[in-house]
N, CA, C and O atoms as a printed pandas DataFrame, in Angstrom:
     atom_number atom_name residue_name chain_id  residue_number  x_coord  y_coord  z_coord
0              1         N          UNK        A               1   39.841    7.283  -12.864
1              2        CA          UNK        A               1   38.809    6.926  -13.831
2              3         C          UNK        A               1   37.582    6.418  -13.074
3              4         O          UNK        A               1   37.658    5.443  -12.327
4              5         N          UNK        A               2   36.471    7.084  -13.278
5              6        CA          UNK        A               2   35.256    6.678  -12.562
6              7         C          UNK        A               2   34.354    5.862  -13.479
7              8         O          UNK        A               2   34.309    6.067  -14.692
8              9         N          UNK        A               3   33.659    4.959  -12.877
9             10        CA          UNK        A               3   32.730    4.140  -13.643
10            11         C          UNK        A               3   31.486    4.945  -13.984
11            12         O          UNK        A               3   31.093    5.812  -13.203
12            13         N          UNK        A               4   30.855    4.688  -15.120
13            14        CA          UNK        A               4   29.640    5.443  -15.470
14            15         C          UNK        A               4   28.462    5.133  -14.546
15            16         O          UNK        A               4   27.485    5.882  -14.524
16            17         N          UNK        A               5   28.541    4.044  -13.788
17            18        CA          UNK        A               5   27.454    3.689  -12.875
18            19         C          UNK        A               5   27.344    4.726  -11.761
19            20         O          UNK        A               5   26.250    5.003  -11.270
20            21         N          UNK        A               6   28.493    5.304  -11.361
21            22        CA          UNK        A               6   28.505    6.246  -10.247
22            23         C          UNK        A               6   28.454    7.697  -10.717
23            24         O          UNK        A               6   28.956    8.592  -10.037
24            25         N          UNK        A               7   27.858    7.923  -11.858
25            26        CA          UNK        A               7   27.650    9.268  -12.376
26            27         C          UNK        A               7   26.660   10.006  -11.481
27            28         O          UNK        A               7   25.801    9.374  -10.868
28            29         N          UNK        A               8   26.762   11.319  -11.394
29            30        CA          UNK        A               8   25.851   12.078  -10.537
30            31         C          UNK        A               8   24.412   11.965  -11.015
31            32         O          UNK        A               8   23.490   11.861  -10.206
32            33         N          UNK        A               9   24.222   11.987  -12.334
33            34        CA          UNK        A               9   22.861   11.884  -12.869
34            35         C          UNK        A               9   22.247   10.521  -12.559
35            36         O          UNK        A               9   21.063   10.416  -12.240
36            37         N          UNK        A              10   23.067    9.486  -12.657
37            38        CA          UNK        A              10   22.578    8.132  -12.387
38            39         C          UNK        A              10   22.213    7.993  -10.915
39            40         O          UNK        A              10   21.204    7.373  -10.579
40            41         N          UNK        A              11   23.026    8.564  -10.042
41            42        CA          UNK        A              11   22.743    8.491   -8.606
42            43         C          UNK        A              11   21.452    9.236   -8.283
43            44         O          UNK        A              11   20.642    8.756   -7.489
44            45         N          UNK        A              12   21.252   10.412   -8.893
45            46        CA          UNK        A              12   20.009   11.157   -8.677
46            47         C          UNK        A              12   18.803   10.355   -9.157
47            48         O          UNK        A              12   17.765   10.319   -8.496
48            49         N          UNK        A              13   18.954    9.710  -10.319
49            50        CA          UNK        A              13   17.855    8.921  -10.867
50            51         C          UNK        A              13   17.518    7.745   -9.942
51            52         O          UNK        A              13   16.350    7.446   -9.697
52            53         N          UNK        A              14   18.564    7.085   -9.437
53            54        CA          UNK        A              14   18.331    5.945   -8.546
54            55         C          UNK        A              14   17.675    6.388   -7.243
55            56         O          UNK        A              14   16.805    5.693   -6.718
56            57         N          UNK        A              15   18.086    7.543   -6.717
57            58        CA          UNK        A              15   17.480    8.041   -5.483
58            59         C          UNK        A              15   16.014    8.403   -5.702
59            60         O          UNK        A              15   15.166    8.110   -4.859
60            61         N          UNK        A              16   15.719    9.037   -6.828
61            62        CA          UNK        A              16   14.325    9.406   -7.083
62            63         C          UNK        A              16   13.472    8.159   -7.308
63            64         O          UNK        A              16   12.308    8.120   -6.910
64            65         N          UNK        A              17   14.050    7.145   -7.943
65            66        CA          UNK        A              17   13.311    5.891   -8.106
66            67         C          UNK        A              17   13.058    5.239   -6.752
67            68         O          UNK        A              17   11.977    4.700   -6.513
68            69         N          UNK        A              18   14.047    5.286   -5.870
69            70        CA          UNK        A              18   13.897    4.704   -4.537
70            71         C          UNK        A              18   12.830    5.422   -3.732
71            72         O          UNK        A              18   12.021    4.788   -3.054
72            73         N          UNK        A              19   12.829    6.752   -3.806
73            74        CA          UNK        A              19   11.816    7.527   -3.084
74            75         C          UNK        A              19   10.434    7.235   -3.653
75            76         O          UNK        A              19    9.468    7.090   -2.903
76            77         N          UNK        A              20   10.339    7.149   -4.977
77            78        CA          UNK        A              20    9.060    6.815   -5.603
78            79         C          UNK        A              20    8.573    5.441   -5.183
79            80         O          UNK        A              20    7.381    5.245   -4.946
80            81         N          UNK        A              21    9.487    4.496   -5.091
81            82        CA          UNK        A              21    9.120    3.141   -4.669
82            83         C          UNK        A              21    8.629    3.131   -3.228
83            84         O          UNK        A              21    7.685    2.416   -2.892
84            85         N          UNK        A              22    9.272    3.925   -2.379
85            86        CA          UNK        A              22    8.842    4.007   -0.980
86            87         C          UNK        A              22    7.427    4.579   -0.894
87            88         O          UNK        A              22    6.583    4.054   -0.168
88            89         N          UNK        A              23    7.170    5.672   -1.650
89            90        CA          UNK        A              23    5.828    6.252   -1.651
90            91         C          UNK        A              23    4.796    5.260   -2.189
91            92         O          UNK        A              23    3.678    5.186   -1.680
92            93         N          UNK        A              24    5.171    4.504   -3.214
93            94        CA          UNK        A              24    4.270    3.504   -3.787
94            95         C          UNK        A              24    3.929    2.434   -2.746
95            96         O          UNK        A              24    2.768    2.050   -2.608
96            97         N          UNK        A              25    4.929    1.958   -2.020
97            98        CA          UNK        A              25    4.692    0.921   -1.013
98            99         C          UNK        A              25    3.837    1.444    0.137
99           100         O          UNK        A              25    2.963    0.732    0.632
100          101         N          UNK        A              26    4.083    2.686    0.565
101          102        CA          UNK        A              26    3.262    3.269    1.629
102          103         C          UNK        A              26    1.811    3.354    1.175
103          104         O          UNK        A              26    0.905    3.004    1.931
104          105         N          UNK        A              27    1.584    3.811   -0.043
105          106        CA          UNK        A              27    0.226    3.898   -0.580
106          107         C          UNK        A              27   -0.429    2.533   -0.681
107          108         O          UNK        A              27   -1.619    2.385   -0.403
108          109         N          UNK        A              28    0.350    1.535   -1.082
109          110        CA          UNK        A              28   -0.204    0.188   -1.202
110          111         C          UNK        A              28   -0.623   -0.350    0.163
111          112         O          UNK        A              28   -1.682   -0.966    0.284
112          113         N          UNK        A              29    0.193   -0.125    1.191
113          114        CA          UNK        A              29   -0.161   -0.592    2.534
114          115         C          UNK        A              29   -1.386    0.137    3.078
115          116         O          UNK        A              29   -2.238   -0.476    3.722
116          117         N          UNK        A              30   -1.479    1.446    2.822
117          118        CA          UNK        A              30   -2.649    2.205    3.284
118          119         C          UNK        A              30   -3.907    1.697    2.595
119          120         O          UNK        A              30   -4.934    1.493    3.242
120          121         N          UNK        A              31   -3.829    1.494    1.291
121          122        CA          UNK        A              31   -4.986    0.993    0.549
122          123         C          UNK        A              31   -5.374   -0.403    1.024
123          124         O          UNK        A              31   -6.560   -0.703    1.156
124          125         N          UNK        A              32   -4.387   -1.259    1.283
125          126        CA          UNK        A              32   -4.649   -2.599    1.793
126          127         C          UNK        A              32   -5.371   -2.535    3.138
127          128         O          UNK        A              32   -6.317   -3.285    3.376
128          129         N          UNK        A              33   -4.921   -1.637    4.017
129          130        CA          UNK        A              33   -5.564   -1.491    5.325
130          131         C          UNK        A              33   -6.993   -1.016    5.211
131          132         O          UNK        A              33   -7.869   -1.506    5.924
132          133         N          UNK        A              34   -7.245   -0.058    4.315
133          134        CA          UNK        A              34   -8.604    0.452    4.135
134          135         C          UNK        A              34   -9.517   -0.638    3.602
135          136         O          UNK        A              34  -10.638   -0.802    4.084
136          137         N          UNK        A              35   -9.045   -1.382    2.610
137          138        CA          UNK        A              35   -9.867   -2.459    2.040
138          139         C          UNK        A              35  -10.112   -3.541    3.081
139          140         O          UNK        A              35  -11.221   -4.065    3.185
140          141         N          UNK        A              36   -9.081   -3.880    3.852
141          142        CA          UNK        A              36   -9.228   -4.917    4.884
142          143         C          UNK        A              36  -10.245   -4.498    5.943
143          144         O          UNK        A              36  -11.066   -5.307    6.374
144          145         N          UNK        A              37  -10.190   -3.226    6.363
145          146        CA          UNK        A              37  -11.163   -2.727    7.338
146          147         C          UNK        A              37  -12.576   -2.777    6.770
147          148         O          UNK        A              37  -13.516   -3.172    7.459
148          149         N          UNK        A              38  -12.720   -2.373    5.510
149          150        CA          UNK        A              38  -14.039   -2.392    4.883
150          151         C          UNK        A              38  -14.607   -3.794    4.804
151          152         O          UNK        A              38  -15.788   -4.006    5.079
152          153         N          UNK        A              39  -13.778   -4.750    4.432
153          154        CA          UNK        A              39  -14.242   -6.137    4.340
154          155         C          UNK        A              39  -14.595   -6.662    5.724
155          156         O          UNK        A              39  -15.600   -7.353    5.893
156          157         N          UNK        A              40  -13.771   -6.336    6.712
157          158        CA          UNK        A              40  -14.018   -6.807    8.079
158          159         C          UNK        A              40  -15.353   -6.276    8.594
159          160         O          UNK        A              40  -16.148   -7.030    9.156
160          161         N          UNK        A              41  -15.599   -4.983    8.405
161          162        CA          UNK        A              41  -16.860   -4.406    8.873
162          163         C          UNK        A              41  -18.036   -4.914    8.044
163          164         O          UNK        A              41  -19.139   -5.067    8.570
164          165         N          UNK        A              42  -17.821   -5.174    6.779
165          166        CA          UNK        A              42  -18.883   -5.736    5.951
166          167         C          UNK        A              42  -19.280   -7.120    6.426
167          168         O          UNK        A              42  -20.466   -7.450    6.461
168          169         N          UNK        A              43  -18.300   -7.933    6.791
169          170        CA          UNK        A              43  -18.585   -9.278    7.302
170          171         C          UNK        A              43  -19.325   -9.181    8.631
171          172         O          UNK        A              43  -20.273   -9.930    8.870
172          173         N          UNK        A              44  -18.897   -8.257    9.502
173          174        CA          UNK        A              44  -19.568   -8.094   10.792
174          175         C          UNK        A              44  -21.014   -7.641   10.596
175          176         O          UNK        A              44  -21.909   -8.107   11.300
176          177         N          UNK        A              45  -21.247   -6.738    9.647
177          178        CA          UNK        A              45  -22.606   -6.261    9.396
178          179         C          UNK        A              45  -23.504   -7.386    8.893
179          180         O          UNK        A              45  -24.662   -7.482    9.298
180          181         N          UNK        A              46  -22.977   -8.239    8.011
181          182        CA          UNK        A              46  -23.801   -9.343    7.512
182          183         C          UNK        A              46  -24.098  -10.343    8.625
183          184         O          UNK        A              46  -25.186  -10.917    8.663
184          185         N          UNK        A              47  -23.146  -10.560    9.529
185          186        CA          UNK        A              47  -23.401  -11.474   10.641
186          187         C          UNK        A              47  -24.465  -10.903   11.574
187          188         O          UNK        A              47  -25.307  -11.644   12.080
188          189         N          UNK        A              48  -24.432   -9.591   11.804
189          190        CA          UNK        A              48  -25.460   -8.964   12.641
190          191         C          UNK        A              48  -26.827   -9.077   11.981
191          192         O          UNK        A              48  -27.825   -9.345   12.651
192          193         N          UNK        A              49  -26.871   -8.873   10.668
193          194        CA          UNK        A              49  -28.145   -8.987    9.955
194          195         C          UNK        A              49  -28.684  -10.413   10.026
195          196         O          UNK        A              49  -29.891  -10.611   10.166
196          197         N          UNK        A              50  -27.807  -11.400    9.931
197          198        CA          UNK        A              50  -28.246  -12.793   10.023
198          199         C          UNK        A              50  -28.809  -13.086   11.410
199          200         O          UNK        A              50  -29.811  -13.790   11.542
200          201         N          UNK        A              51  -28.164  -12.545   12.445
201          202        CA          UNK        A              51  -28.657  -12.770   13.801
202          203         C          UNK        A              51  -30.014  -12.104   13.995
203          204         O          UNK        A              51  -30.876  -12.662   14.673
204          205         N          UNK        A              52  -30.220  -10.932   13.419
205          206        CA          UNK        A              52  -31.514  -10.258   13.537
206          207         C          UNK        A              52  -32.599  -11.045   12.815
207          208         O          UNK        A              52  -33.739  -11.109   13.277
208          209         N          UNK        A              53  -32.242  -11.644   11.678
209          210        CA          UNK        A              53  -33.226  -12.416   10.918
210          211         C          UNK        A              53  -33.631  -13.691   11.650
211          212         O          UNK        A              53  -34.754  -14.169   11.486
212          213         N          UNK        A              54  -32.728  -14.242   12.452
213          214        CA          UNK        A              54  -33.042  -15.481   13.156
214          215         C          UNK        A              54  -34.077  -15.253   14.252
215          216         O          UNK        A              54  -34.861  -16.156   14.545
216          217         N          UNK        A              55  -34.101  -14.077   14.864
217          218        CA          UNK        A              55  -35.029  -13.827   15.961
218          219         C          UNK        A              55  -36.375  -13.547   15.429
219          220         O          UNK        A              55  -37.306  -13.309   16.198
């Protein structure tokens, strides 16, 4: 007697959810890196502009 938790359909659903979650996390990290780089370069650009204004 097998438990309904270990049904083939349930296992397929759990695997597809896991793969989807992995893709979601990869996308989130990539987006975080892009935003972080943009903010970092934006801060550097404003500091350069401030230094130019001082001279």
